[in-house]
Residue, then its C-alpha position, 0 to 999 in steps of 0.5 A: x464587473x457590474x459594480x465596478x461599472x456602477x461605480x464608474x457611472x457613478x462617478x462620472x455622474x458625480x464629476x458632470x455634476x461638480x463642472x456644472x455647478x462650479x463653470x457652468x457646463x452640463x455635459x449630462x448628455x455628452x456620449x458617456x463612452x466618448x466623455x470617459x475616454x477623454x477622461x482617462x486620457x486627461x488622467x493618464x496624461x497628468x498620472x492622476x487619479x479621480x480625486x486629483x482630477x477633481x481637486x484642480x478643476x475645484x482650485x485652478x481655474x485655469x486647468x479648466x481651459x485646458x481640460x475643456x480642449x481635452x474633452x471637446x476633440x478639436x480636430x479639423x482641417x482645412x476642406x476637410x472632406x472635399x466631396x462635402x465641399x464640392x456639394x456646397x459648390x454645386x448644390x448649396x451656393x447656387x441657391x444662396x446666390x439668390x440672397x441679398x446678404x448670406x449669413x453662414x454659421x460655423x458651429x464648432x469652427x474649433x481653430x478656424x479651419x472650416x470658416x476659412x476654408x468657407x470664406x476661401x469658397x465663398x470668394x472663389x465663386x464670387x459670393x464673399x463680399x455679399x457674405x458674413x460668417x459667424x463662427x463658433x465654439x465652446x472653447x475660447x482659447x482655439x478661439x482665440x488662435x481661429x482669429x488670429x489665423x495663423x497655421x503651419x506650413x506643414x499643416x497648409x500643405x497637408x490641406x492642399x490636396x483636400x483644395x485641389x480635390x474640390x475642384x477650385x481654382x489656383x492652390x490653396x496657398x493663393x490664400x495664405x501670406x508665407x512666413x517662414x514655417x507658418x502661414x497666415x489667412x490673407x485679411x479679405x477672408x477675416x473681413x466679415x468673419x466673426x468669431x465668438x464663444x458660443x455653448x451649443x449645449x446651454x445657449x440658445x438661438x442667435x440671429x437668422x442664417x441662411x446656411x448652417x455648418x456643424x459637422x463631426x459634433x453631433x457624434x459626441x452627443x446622446x440623442x436627447x441632446x441632439x435634438x435640442x440642439x436641432x432645435x436651435x439650428x432649425x429656430x436660427x435658420x431662415x425658411x429655405x435655409x441649409x442645414x449641412x452635418x456631413x457625412x458622419x452625422x444623421x437626423x433621427x428625429x421624425x419631426x425635424x425629417x418632416x420639416x428639412x428636405x434632404x438635398x444630399x444624403x451621403x453629406x447630410x445637407x439639409x433645407x428647412x421647408x416646415 
């Protein structure tokens, strides 16, 4: 069993190095358990062995986008975890309202549900016009879908309960144009929202933000990589800006614990104070 485990580990390392050399994406500090699970799923779906997977990655650049979509796990929904948005509304937004301009970074935005949820929240509390949302992801395919802002009506109906639990006026569908079985985000929500590619693993800090949201992303990274990404976020925050990680994440680094004040321990919302 040990020999098999060592062989699997060696194979994964070889695959990670191949991807890094071919495409510049470094998964070395991605959670090994999660990476192995996603690789196994791809091979199962394709009915490939490891050699065939490596052959496809080497000889078919288009396949890499499909591969990336599977590895990066794009699971999201609008107003996911309503308690998080309630905490933003009551504990963060009143402070952000004091800024002349509000710049927000939604990191790992996937197909756009989180940045559009933030845009709706900002609109409902009267801060949308002075806010700018940068929404980034590693995956160009999901970003194209995010820019369109078109979602199935079935999904919107399932997201509506989340919206109601946040305690915002009206209904979620007030913010969409409904056409047959699809719903399109209103144009004013797309205004001042920019979707672009950013690799948290290799790209550095950019701009200066009053708030950064990155939820359900750290859980896929090992502690060393988490700390590197925390450095990117910390350097991208203005003094007294907010870092929002969500209930499933935590900050383990003593260095950053001293520099980030806990605003909401349940939702892991912090404020830069150091």
